[in-house]
C-alpha positions as CSV (number, residue, x, y, z in Angstrom):
1,M,112.1,90.7,-19.4
2,E,108.8,89.6,-17.8
3,V,107.1,92.7,-19.0
4,E,109.0,93.2,-22.3
5,S,109.2,89.7,-23.6
6,F,107.1,87.2,-21.7
7,E,104.0,89.3,-21.9
8,D,104.5,90.0,-25.6
9,E,102.2,88.1,-28.1
10,G,105.0,87.9,-30.8
11,V,107.5,86.4,-28.4
12,A,104.8,84.0,-27.0
13,K,104.0,82.8,-30.5
14,L,107.7,81.9,-31.2
15,L,108.1,80.2,-27.8
16,N,105.0,78.2,-28.1
17,D,105.6,77.1,-31.7
18,W,109.3,76.0,-31.3
19,F,110.1,75.4,-27.6
20,V,108.8,73.9,-24.3
21,S,109.0,76.8,-21.9
22,I,109.9,76.1,-18.3
23,K,110.0,78.7,-15.6
24,V,112.2,78.0,-12.6
25,D,112.0,79.8,-9.2
26,R,115.7,79.8,-8.4
27,E,114.9,80.1,-4.7
28,E,112.8,77.0,-4.7
29,R,115.3,75.0,-7.0
30,P,118.8,76.4,-6.3
31,D,120.1,73.1,-7.6
32,V,118.7,73.5,-11.1
33,D,119.7,77.2,-11.2
34,K,123.2,76.3,-10.2
35,V,123.7,73.9,-13.2
36,Y,122.7,76.4,-15.8
37,M,124.1,79.5,-14.2
38,T,127.5,77.8,-13.9
39,Y,127.3,76.9,-17.6
40,V,126.5,80.5,-18.6
41,Q,129.3,81.9,-16.4
42,A,131.9,79.4,-17.8
43,L,130.9,80.1,-21.4
44,Y,130.5,83.9,-21.3
45,G,132.6,84.9,-18.2
46,G,129.6,86.4,-16.3
47,G,126.1,85.5,-15.2
48,G,123.1,86.9,-13.4
49,W,119.4,86.9,-13.5
50,P,117.1,86.7,-15.3
51,L,118.8,83.6,-16.7
52,S,117.6,82.3,-20.1
53,V,119.0,78.9,-21.1
54,F,118.1,76.7,-24.1
55,L,118.3,73.0,-23.4
56,S,118.2,69.8,-25.5
57,P,115.4,67.3,-24.6
58,D,117.9,65.5,-22.4
59,L,118.4,68.8,-20.5
60,K,122.0,69.5,-21.7
61,P,122.5,73.3,-22.2
62,L,122.9,74.4,-25.8
63,M,123.2,78.2,-25.4
64,G,122.3,80.8,-22.8
65,G,122.5,84.3,-21.5
66,T,121.1,86.8,-19.0
67,Y,119.0,89.8,-20.1
68,F,117.9,90.1,-23.7
69,P,115.8,93.1,-24.9
70,P,112.7,92.2,-26.9
71,E,114.2,93.7,-30.1
72,D,117.9,94.1,-31.2
73,K,119.2,97.2,-29.4
74,Y,122.1,98.4,-27.2
75,G,124.3,96.3,-29.5
76,R,122.7,93.2,-28.1
77,P,120.6,90.7,-30.1
78,G,116.9,90.9,-29.1
79,F,115.1,87.9,-27.6
80,K,113.2,87.2,-30.8
81,T,116.4,87.1,-32.8
82,I,117.9,84.7,-30.3
83,L,114.8,82.4,-30.5
84,R,115.1,82.3,-34.3
85,K,118.9,81.6,-34.3
86,V,118.5,78.8,-31.7
87,K,115.7,77.2,-33.8
88,D,117.8,77.5,-36.9
89,A,120.9,76.0,-35.3
90,W,118.7,73.2,-33.8
91,D,117.4,72.4,-37.3
92,K,120.7,72.5,-39.1
93,K,123.4,71.6,-36.5
94,R,121.6,69.6,-33.9
95,D,124.3,66.9,-33.4
96,M,127.1,69.5,-33.0
97,L,125.0,71.5,-30.5
98,A,124.1,68.5,-28.5
99,Q,127.7,67.3,-28.4
100,S,129.0,70.7,-27.2
101,G,126.4,70.8,-24.5
102,A,127.3,67.3,-23.2
103,F,131.0,68.2,-23.4
104,A,130.5,71.4,-21.4
105,I,128.6,69.6,-18.6
106,E,131.3,66.9,-18.5
107,Q,134.1,69.5,-18.2
108,L,132.2,71.5,-15.5
109,S,131.4,68.3,-13.6
110,E,135.1,67.5,-13.4
111,A,136.1,71.0,-12.4
112,L,133.4,71.6,-9.8
113,S,133.7,68.3,-7.8
114,A,137.4,68.7,-7.0
115,S,139.0,66.3,-4.5
116,A,141.5,67.0,-1.8
117,S,145.1,65.9,-2.5
118,S,145.7,65.5,1.3
119,N,143.6,65.1,4.4
120,K,144.3,68.6,5.8
121,L,145.6,72.0,4.9
122,P,149.3,72.9,5.3
123,D,149.8,74.3,8.8
124,E,150.6,77.8,7.8
125,L,147.7,78.3,5.3
126,P,144.8,79.2,7.7
127,Q,146.7,82.2,9.1
128,N,148.0,83.2,5.7
129,A,144.6,83.0,4.1
130,L,143.0,85.1,6.8
131,R,145.7,87.7,6.5
132,L,145.5,87.7,2.7
133,C,141.7,88.0,2.6
134,A,141.9,91.0,5.0
135,E,144.6,92.7,2.9
136,Q,142.7,92.1,-0.3
137,L,139.4,93.5,1.2
138,S,141.3,96.5,2.7
139,K,142.6,97.4,-0.7
140,S,139.0,97.6,-2.0
141,Y,137.7,99.7,1.0
142,D,135.9,102.9,0.2
143,S,137.1,105.3,2.9
144,R,134.6,108.0,1.9
145,F,131.4,106.1,2.0
146,G,132.3,102.7,3.6
147,G,132.0,99.3,2.1
148,F,134.3,97.1,0.1
149,G,134.3,97.6,-3.6
150,S,132.4,100.1,-5.8
151,A,128.8,100.6,-6.9
152,P,126.5,98.8,-7.0
153,K,127.2,98.2,-3.3
154,F,126.0,94.9,-1.8
155,P,126.1,94.4,2.0
156,R,128.1,91.2,2.0
157,P,128.0,90.3,5.7
158,V,130.5,87.5,5.3
159,E,133.2,90.2,4.5
160,I,132.3,92.1,7.7
161,Q,132.4,88.9,9.7
162,M,135.8,88.0,8.4
163,M,137.2,91.6,9.1
164,L,135.9,91.5,12.7
165,Y,137.2,88.0,13.3
166,H,140.7,89.0,11.9
167,S,140.7,92.2,14.0
168,K,140.1,90.1,17.1
169,K,142.9,87.7,16.2
170,L,145.3,90.7,15.8
171,E,144.2,92.2,19.1
172,D,144.7,88.9,20.9
173,T,148.3,88.7,19.6
174,G,149.2,92.2,20.7
175,K,148.8,93.9,17.3
176,S,146.2,96.4,18.5
177,G,147.1,99.1,16.0
178,E,146.4,96.9,13.0
179,A,143.4,95.5,14.7
180,S,141.8,98.9,15.2
181,E,142.4,99.8,11.5
182,G,140.4,96.8,10.3
183,Q,137.7,97.4,13.0
184,K,137.4,101.1,11.9
185,M,136.7,100.1,8.3
186,V,133.9,97.7,9.4
187,L,132.3,100.1,11.9
188,F,132.3,103.0,9.4
189,T,130.8,100.7,6.8
190,L,128.0,99.6,9.2
191,Q,127.3,103.2,10.1
192,C,127.1,104.3,6.4
193,M,124.8,101.4,5.6
194,A,122.5,102.2,8.6
195,K,122.3,105.9,7.6
196,G,121.8,105.2,3.9
197,G,118.7,104.6,1.9
198,I,119.5,100.9,1.7
199,H,118.2,100.9,5.3
200,D,114.4,101.3,5.6
201,H,114.3,104.1,8.2
202,V,110.5,104.0,8.4
203,G,109.8,100.3,8.6
204,G,113.1,98.7,9.6
205,G,115.3,96.1,7.8
206,F,117.5,96.5,4.8
207,H,117.0,96.5,1.0
208,R,119.0,94.2,-1.3
209,Y,121.7,96.6,-2.5
210,S,122.5,100.2,-3.3
211,V,122.8,101.3,-7.0
212,D,125.2,104.2,-6.0
213,E,128.4,104.4,-4.0
214,R,126.7,106.3,-1.1
215,W,124.3,103.5,0.0
216,H,121.5,105.9,-0.9
217,V,119.2,104.6,-3.7
218,P,118.6,100.9,-3.3
219,H,117.1,98.1,-5.3
220,F,114.1,98.0,-2.9
221,E,113.7,94.2,-2.6
222,K,114.1,92.9,1.0
223,M,115.6,89.4,1.4
224,L,115.4,87.3,4.5
225,Y,119.0,86.1,4.2
226,D,120.2,89.7,4.3
227,Q,118.2,90.5,7.4
228,G,119.5,87.4,9.3
229,Q,123.2,88.0,8.5
230,L,123.1,91.8,9.0
231,A,121.4,91.4,12.4
232,N,124.3,89.2,13.4
233,V,127.1,91.5,12.2
234,Y,125.4,94.5,13.9
235,L,125.2,92.3,17.1
236,D,129.0,91.5,16.7
237,A,129.7,95.2,16.4
238,F,127.7,95.9,19.5
239,S,129.6,93.1,21.4
240,L,132.9,94.7,20.5
241,T,132.0,98.4,21.1
242,K,129.0,98.3,23.5
243,D,127.8,101.2,21.4
244,V,124.0,101.1,21.4
245,F,123.9,102.5,17.8
246,Y,124.7,98.9,16.6
247,S,122.3,97.2,19.0
248,Y,119.5,99.6,17.8
249,I,120.0,98.6,14.2
250,C,120.0,94.9,15.1
251,R,116.7,95.4,16.9
252,D,115.4,97.5,14.0
253,I,115.9,94.4,11.7
254,L,114.5,91.9,14.1
255,D,111.5,94.0,14.9
256,Y,110.8,94.5,11.2
257,L,110.8,90.7,10.8
258,R,108.5,90.2,13.7
259,R,106.1,92.8,12.4
260,D,106.0,91.9,8.7
261,M,107.6,88.6,8.0
262,I,106.4,86.0,10.4
263,G,103.5,83.6,9.7
264,P,100.9,82.2,12.1
265,G,103.0,79.0,12.9
266,G,106.2,80.9,13.6
267,E,107.6,80.4,10.1
268,I,109.6,83.3,8.6
269,F,108.8,84.4,5.1
270,S,111.4,84.8,2.3
271,A,111.2,88.3,0.8
272,E,109.3,91.4,-0.1
273,D,109.4,92.6,-3.7
274,A,110.8,95.9,-4.9
275,D,107.8,97.0,-7.0
276,S,104.3,98.0,-6.0
277,A,101.5,100.0,-7.5
278,E,101.6,103.7,-6.8
279,T,97.9,103.9,-6.2
280,E,95.2,101.4,-5.4
281,G,94.0,99.8,-8.6
282,A,96.9,100.9,-10.8
283,T,97.9,98.1,-13.1
284,R,101.6,99.0,-13.6
285,K,104.0,98.6,-10.6
286,K,106.9,100.8,-10.0
287,E,110.2,100.1,-8.2
288,G,110.3,101.7,-4.7
289,A,106.8,103.1,-4.9
290,F,106.0,101.9,-1.4
291,Y,109.1,103.5,0.1
292,V,109.6,106.9,-1.5
293,W,108.1,110.3,-0.5
294,T,107.5,113.7,-2.0
295,S,108.4,116.7,0.0
296,K,104.7,117.8,0.1
297,E,103.5,114.4,1.4
298,V,106.0,114.7,4.3
299,E,104.9,118.3,5.1
300,D,101.2,117.4,5.1
301,I,101.8,114.4,7.4
302,L,104.3,115.9,9.8
303,G,103.1,119.5,10.1
304,E,105.3,121.4,12.6
305,H,108.1,118.8,12.7
306,A,108.3,118.6,8.9
307,I,111.3,121.0,8.6
308,L,113.3,119.2,11.3
309,F,112.6,115.8,9.6
310,K,113.3,117.0,6.1
311,E,116.6,118.5,7.2
312,H,117.6,115.3,9.0
313,Y,116.8,113.0,6.1
314,Y,117.8,115.3,3.2
315,L,114.3,115.6,1.7
316,K,113.8,118.2,-1.1
317,P,110.9,119.4,-3.2
318,T,112.8,118.4,-6.4
319,G,113.6,115.0,-5.0
320,N,116.9,113.9,-3.4
321,C,118.3,111.2,-5.7
322,D,121.0,113.6,-6.8
323,L,123.9,112.7,-4.5
324,S,125.5,110.6,-7.2
325,R,125.2,110.4,-10.9
326,M,124.5,106.7,-10.4
327,S,121.6,107.2,-8.0
328,D,118.9,107.8,-10.7
329,P,120.3,107.8,-14.2
330,H,116.9,107.4,-15.9
331,N,115.1,110.0,-13.7
332,E,112.7,107.4,-12.3
333,F,112.6,109.1,-9.0
334,K,112.2,112.7,-10.1
335,G,110.5,114.7,-7.4
336,K,110.7,111.7,-5.0
337,N,112.9,111.2,-1.9
338,V,114.7,108.2,-0.5
339,L,115.4,108.9,3.2
340,I,119.2,109.2,4.0
341,E,120.9,110.6,7.1
342,L,123.7,113.0,6.1
343,N,123.9,114.9,9.4
344,D,124.9,113.9,12.9
345,S,121.9,113.8,15.3
346,S,123.9,115.4,18.2
347,A,125.1,118.3,16.0
348,S,121.5,118.8,14.6
349,A,120.0,118.8,18.1
350,S,122.5,121.3,19.5
351,K,122.0,123.5,16.4
352,L,118.3,123.7,17.4
353,G,119.1,124.1,21.1
354,M,117.3,120.9,21.8
355,P,118.3,118.0,24.1
356,L,119.4,115.0,22.0
357,E,116.8,112.8,23.6
358,K,114.0,115.1,22.6
359,Y,115.3,115.4,19.0
360,L,115.4,111.6,18.7
361,N,111.9,111.3,20.1
362,I,110.6,113.7,17.5
363,L,112.3,111.7,14.7
364,G,110.8,108.5,16.1
365,E,107.3,110.0,16.2
366,C,107.6,111.3,12.7
367,R,108.7,107.9,11.4
368,R,105.7,106.3,13.1
369,K,103.3,108.8,11.4
370,L,104.9,108.1,8.0
371,F,104.7,104.4,8.7
372,D,101.0,104.6,9.4
373,V,100.4,106.5,6.2
374,R,102.7,104.1,4.2
375,S,100.7,101.1,5.6
376,K,97.7,102.3,3.6
377,R,99.6,102.2,0.3
378,P,99.5,99.2,-2.0
379,R,102.1,96.8,-0.5
380,P,104.9,95.1,-2.4
381,H,104.2,91.4,-3.0
382,L,105.2,89.3,0.0
383,D,107.0,86.1,-1.0
384,D,105.6,83.8,1.7
385,K,107.7,80.8,0.8
386,V,109.5,79.4,3.9
387,I,113.0,78.4,3.0
388,V,114.9,76.3,5.6
389,S,118.4,77.7,5.0
390,W,117.3,81.3,5.3
391,N,115.2,80.5,8.4
392,G,118.4,79.0,9.9
393,L,120.3,82.3,9.4
394,V,117.5,84.2,11.2
395,I,117.1,81.6,14.0
396,S,120.7,82.3,14.8
397,S,120.3,86.1,15.0
398,F,117.2,86.0,17.1
399,A,118.8,83.5,19.5
400,R,122.0,85.5,19.8
401,A,120.2,88.8,20.3
402,S,118.3,87.4,23.3
403,K,121.5,87.3,25.3
404,I,124.0,89.8,23.7
405,L,121.5,92.7,24.0
406,K,121.6,92.2,27.8
407,S,124.7,94.4,27.7
408,E,122.7,97.4,26.6
409,A,122.7,100.2,29.2
410,E,119.5,100.2,31.3
411,S,119.0,103.8,30.3
412,A,119.0,102.9,26.5
413,M,116.0,104.5,24.8
414,F,114.5,103.2,21.6
415,N,112.4,105.0,19.0
416,F,110.1,103.7,16.3
417,P,110.5,101.5,14.2
418,V,112.3,99.8,17.1
419,V,109.8,98.7,19.7
420,G,112.2,97.9,22.6
421,S,111.1,94.3,23.0
422,D,112.0,92.3,26.0
423,R,115.0,90.3,24.8
424,K,113.4,87.0,25.9
425,E,110.8,87.5,23.1
426,Y,113.6,87.2,20.5
427,M,114.4,83.7,21.8
428,E,110.8,82.7,21.5
429,V,110.8,83.8,17.8
430,A,113.9,81.6,17.2
431,E,112.3,78.6,19.0
432,S,109.0,79.0,17.1
433,A,110.7,79.1,13.7
434,A,112.8,76.0,14.5
435,S,109.7,74.2,15.8
436,F,107.8,75.0,12.5
437,I,110.6,73.5,10.4
438,R,110.7,70.4,12.7
439,R,106.9,70.0,12.4
440,H,106.4,70.7,8.7
441,L,109.7,70.2,6.8
442,Y,111.4,67.3,8.6
443,D,110.7,63.6,8.4
444,E,111.2,62.0,11.8
445,Q,111.7,58.6,10.2
446,T,114.2,59.3,7.4
447,H,115.7,62.3,9.3
448,R,115.6,64.3,6.1
449,L,114.6,67.9,5.5
450,Q,112.5,69.4,2.6
451,H,113.8,72.6,1.2
452,S,110.8,74.9,1.4
453,F,107.1,75.3,2.4
454,R,104.2,77.2,0.9
455,N,100.7,75.8,1.5
456,G,102.5,72.6,2.4
457,P,106.1,71.3,1.9
458,S,107.6,71.7,-1.6
459,K,108.7,68.6,-3.6
460,A,112.3,69.9,-3.5
461,P,114.5,68.0,-1.1
462,G,116.7,69.8,1.4
463,F,120.0,71.0,0.0
464,L,123.4,71.3,1.7
465,D,122.6,74.9,2.7
466,D,119.4,73.9,4.4
467,Y,121.2,71.4,6.6
468,A,124.3,73.6,7.3
469,F,122.5,76.9,8.0
470,L,119.8,75.2,10.2
471,I,122.4,73.3,12.2
472,S,124.2,76.6,12.8
473,G,121.0,78.1,14.0
474,L,120.3,75.2,16.3
475,L,123.7,75.4,17.9
476,D,123.1,79.1,18.6
477,L,119.6,78.2,20.0
478,Y,121.3,75.9,22.5
479,E,124.4,78.0,23.3
480,F,122.3,81.1,23.9
481,G,120.0,79.5,26.4
482,S,117.5,77.0,24.9
483,G,117.4,73.3,25.7
484,T,119.6,70.3,24.7
485,K,116.8,69.0,22.4
486,W,118.1,71.4,19.8
487,L,121.6,69.9,20.2
488,V,120.2,66.4,19.8
489,W,118.5,67.6,16.5
490,A,121.7,69.3,15.3
491,I,123.7,66.1,15.8
492,E,120.9,64.1,14.0
493,L,120.9,66.6,11.1
494,Q,124.7,66.5,10.9
495,N,124.6,62.7,10.5
496,T,122.1,63.0,7.7
497,Q,124.1,65.8,6.0
498,D,127.2,63.6,6.1
499,E,125.2,60.7,4.7
500,L,123.7,62.7,1.8
501,F,126.3,65.3,0.8
502,L,129.7,64.3,2.1
503,D,132.3,63.1,-0.4
504,R,134.0,60.6,1.9
505,E,136.7,59.8,-0.6
506,G,137.5,63.3,-1.9
507,G,136.5,65.5,1.0
508,G,134.0,68.4,1.2
509,Y,130.2,68.6,0.7
510,F,128.3,68.5,-2.6
511,N,125.4,71.0,-2.9
512,T,122.9,68.2,-3.8
513,T,122.3,64.6,-2.9
514,G,122.9,63.4,-6.4
515,E,119.7,61.3,-6.3
516,D,117.9,63.3,-9.0
517,P,119.3,62.3,-12.4
518,S,117.7,65.4,-14.0
519,V,120.1,67.7,-12.1
520,L,123.2,67.3,-14.1
521,L,125.9,68.8,-11.8
522,R,126.9,68.1,-8.2
523,V,129.0,71.1,-7.1
524,K,131.2,71.6,-4.1
525,E,130.3,75.3,-3.5
526,D,132.9,77.5,-1.8
527,H,132.0,81.0,-2.8
528,D,130.9,83.1,0.2
529,G,128.7,85.7,-1.5
530,A,125.3,87.2,-0.6
531,E,124.9,84.0,1.4
532,P,127.8,82.1,2.9
533,S,128.7,78.8,1.2
534,G,127.4,75.5,2.6
535,N,131.0,74.3,2.9
536,S,132.2,77.3,5.0
537,V,129.2,77.0,7.4
538,S,129.6,73.2,7.6
539,V,133.3,73.5,8.7
540,I,132.4,76.0,11.4
541,N,129.5,73.7,12.5
542,L,131.9,70.7,12.7
543,V,134.4,72.7,14.8
544,R,131.6,73.7,17.2
545,L,130.2,70.1,17.4
546,A,133.7,68.7,18.0
547,S,133.9,71.0,21.0
548,I,130.5,70.0,22.4
549,V,130.9,66.2,22.2
550,A,133.9,64.1,23.3
551,G,135.8,61.0,22.2
552,S,135.7,59.4,18.7
553,K,132.7,61.5,17.6
554,S,134.6,64.7,18.3
555,D,137.6,63.3,16.4
556,Y,135.3,62.4,13.5
557,Y,133.9,65.9,13.2
558,R,137.4,67.5,13.3
559,Q,138.7,65.1,10.6
560,N,135.7,65.8,8.3
561,A,136.3,69.6,8.8
562,E,140.0,69.2,8.0
563,H,139.4,67.0,4.9
564,S,136.7,69.4,3.7
565,L,139.0,72.4,3.9
566,A,141.7,70.6,2.1
567,V,139.5,70.5,-1.0
568,F,139.6,74.3,-1.2
569,E,143.4,74.7,-0.6
570,T,144.0,76.4,-3.9
571,R,141.1,78.8,-3.4
572,L,142.3,79.7,0.1
573,K,145.8,80.3,-1.3
574,D,145.0,82.3,-4.4
575,M,141.5,83.8,-4.1
576,A,141.0,84.2,-0.3
577,M,138.8,87.3,-0.9
578,A,136.2,85.0,-2.6
579,V,135.9,82.8,0.5
580,P,136.0,85.1,3.5
581,L,133.9,82.9,5.8
582,M,136.0,79.8,4.8
583,C,139.1,81.8,5.9
584,C,137.5,82.2,9.3
585,A,136.5,78.5,9.3
586,A,140.1,77.4,8.5
587,D,141.5,79.6,11.3
588,M,138.9,78.4,13.8
589,L,139.9,74.8,13.1
590,S,143.6,75.6,13.5
591,V,143.1,77.2,17.0
592,P,144.9,74.7,19.3
593,S,142.5,75.0,22.2
594,R,139.0,76.4,22.1
595,K,137.7,78.2,25.2
596,H,134.9,76.4,27.1
597,V,132.5,78.3,29.4
598,V,130.5,75.8,31.6
599,L,127.6,77.2,33.6
600,V,126.0,75.0,36.3
601,G,122.7,75.9,38.0
602,H,118.9,76.1,37.9
603,K,117.9,77.5,34.5
604,S,114.7,79.1,35.7
605,S,116.6,81.6,37.9
606,V,117.3,85.2,37.0
607,D,120.9,84.5,38.1
608,F,121.2,81.9,35.3
609,E,120.0,84.4,32.7
610,N,122.5,87.0,33.9
611,M,125.4,84.5,33.9
612,L,124.5,83.3,30.5
613,A,124.4,86.9,29.2
614,A,127.8,87.5,30.8
615,A,129.2,84.4,29.1
616,H,128.2,85.9,25.7
617,A,129.0,89.5,26.5
618,S,132.4,89.7,24.8
619,Y,133.0,88.9,21.1
620,D,134.8,85.7,20.6
621,L,133.9,83.1,18.0
622,N,136.5,80.6,19.4
623,K,134.4,79.9,22.5
624,T,131.8,77.3,23.3
625,V,129.2,77.9,26.0
626,I,127.7,74.9,27.8
627,H,125.0,75.2,30.4
628,I,123.8,72.4,32.6
629,D,121.1,72.0,35.2
630,P,122.1,68.8,37.2
631,A,118.5,68.5,38.4
632,D,117.3,68.0,34.8
633,T,117.6,64.2,34.1
634,E,117.1,64.6,30.3
635,E,120.0,67.0,30.2
636,M,122.3,65.0,32.3
637,D,121.5,61.9,30.2
638,F,122.5,63.9,27.1
639,W,125.9,64.8,28.6
640,E,126.5,61.4,30.0
641,E,126.1,60.0,26.5
642,H,128.0,62.7,24.5
643,N,130.5,64.2,26.9
644,S,130.8,62.7,30.4
645,N,133.4,65.3,31.5
646,N,130.7,68.0,31.3
647,A,128.3,65.8,33.3
648,S,130.8,65.2,36.1
649,M,131.8,68.9,36.1
650,A,128.1,69.8,36.5
651,R,127.7,67.3,39.4
652,N,130.9,68.5,41.2
653,N,130.1,72.2,40.9
654,F,126.4,72.3,41.6
655,S,125.2,74.7,44.2
656,A,121.5,74.9,45.1
657,D,121.3,78.7,45.4
658,K,124.0,79.9,42.9
659,V,125.0,79.6,39.3
660,V,128.6,78.5,39.0
661,A,130.7,79.3,36.0
662,L,134.0,77.7,34.9
663,V,136.2,78.8,32.0
664,C,138.3,76.0,30.6
665,Q,141.1,75.9,28.1
666,N,144.2,73.8,27.4
667,F,142.9,71.0,29.6
668,S,142.6,73.2,32.7
669,C,139.8,75.2,34.2
670,S,139.6,78.5,36.1
671,P,138.5,78.5,39.8
672,P,134.7,78.7,39.8
673,V,133.0,82.1,39.8
674,T,129.5,82.9,40.7
675,D,128.8,86.5,39.6
676,P,128.4,88.0,36.1
677,I,131.1,90.7,36.5
678,S,133.8,88.2,37.5
679,L,132.8,85.9,34.6
680,E,133.0,88.8,32.1
681,N,136.4,89.8,33.4
682,L,137.6,86.3,33.2
683,L,136.6,86.0,29.6
684,L,138.2,89.4,28.7
685,E,141.6,88.1,29.8
686,K,144.1,87.8,26.9
687,P,145.0,84.3,25.9
688,S,148.3,83.1,27.4
689,S,151.2,82.7,25.0
690,T,150.9,78.9,25.2
691,A,147.4,79.1,23.8
């Protein structure tokens, strides 16, 4: 529409004569987008972007839609026709139009700010919702090419998180057959995505979605929220399997972000566009131009290794977008190739009589050469906005990687685009991003966040997702080894979040503060889609915070979590598949006793690093890791104030030359252990029947 309509003189004349045109960046103002997208979805049964909505002067929606061609075609009215009809209706039926817009907003407001009918969910619902969600997703599983649902295929990490969580629950209750079924679906999906063209094999990271069922030809945009969540699910898969395939892909994503998406102050940028010019100076941009290759280009660059590389990534002189009729219906990529791995590396290496390591090294060197050539092409536009919520997702994955990757075999080899960084550097990236937000997007007096930053903070205030996702990232920063200052900030932010967004009467969190009268709807969002919902993440944050602090504050967090979930009871009962992360949140809240791992010792020691990595080595979302150095007064003061049990446990178990670990559950603790292997084994023990 940008090219077809908004750059068209005829359209411009109609718009300028009859309308006041307002262009909204939906990433900068998700609150405004939410109002009018909800209206279009309710009215027409579907939505999407670009979104075109016509408003009355008091901002009530009169009519809207998504894509309109410039002229009437495809059986759809053209944009010019729409403009004339809206103008005509405004002139002749203004009152009726305005009334219907106001009525629609009233109805939506009522429907979208539902209140809970009780203070908590029925006891059996969390387990039922989790099971139902897993069953519904399993029915949509594509056993040939992985993923849940059909093309276009989006990597919805929340679905993968839910399936892994459910598998772990099944395994813990002795249902290992069912557990392994669910896990197989997830692992196969992650493998297919990593081998497909949705994964940027040359530069790392993932594109937005695949237009075909084989994860081959993507929409080439790269979004920060995808990178953060996907890095986390590949980490989870590594935790469960210890297969370096998954840790490699996690590193691939994080190394891409470090190389291309981090600003000078540690801030992490939002996105890279799909389109770019094919040659320097060309005026028209093309989708994927930066990422696709002709067979001849690859031969010229790679020389003797071109045949091996082309065979491995299915490159052909005629182009390779022919695996599915959906891959390239308009022949846009004729003669072009999108890298996809169809063959197994081990089989290919043995077919060539070559050691696997040598084969992988050659592929890595080839990718590096292509990367160097690609770097000289005109780049897609970098969206260098810094969005707090998305930074929160990525802070989490960098912090978690810094410890979970310690389980990689020492012999693990990495090839380009993975650089094989020291894991500690990942923690530094997470800390820098959090510090940037604290410096530039947080008001120390009001304790409020701004939503985004570009050449200075934006005018938009922080939304629910900004608070929830950042708090989640800060909890991971602390649990995976950084200081209690992040916990202090997380608690501070949770207080502000409750003050601004919590519906104390009806339960749940609104997406906006309600302070801006021009934003006509306050919504309690529950849908876990491309990004998780603020309410799902908030409930998990509250469960985690309740297990860190003690006393009335802990009870307060749990009660808020229970009341919030009660708002979405009907959704969890009837449409669990739409709220996969909320299903996990409900189950986490219902776990009678969360596992606590308490580490006591000097934090500067190698032993401490090893013990902390051991505490995080096994996959278990129902565990809290606390680490305390009794020699650090600031830390001890924090625990004295927020949970004196942890402070006295630290004092009583401190040893000057060792790091001591205790695993506590159901009001009792294991005997202390002082070596990583013993701690790992202790955490692998199945929960007792009482738990």
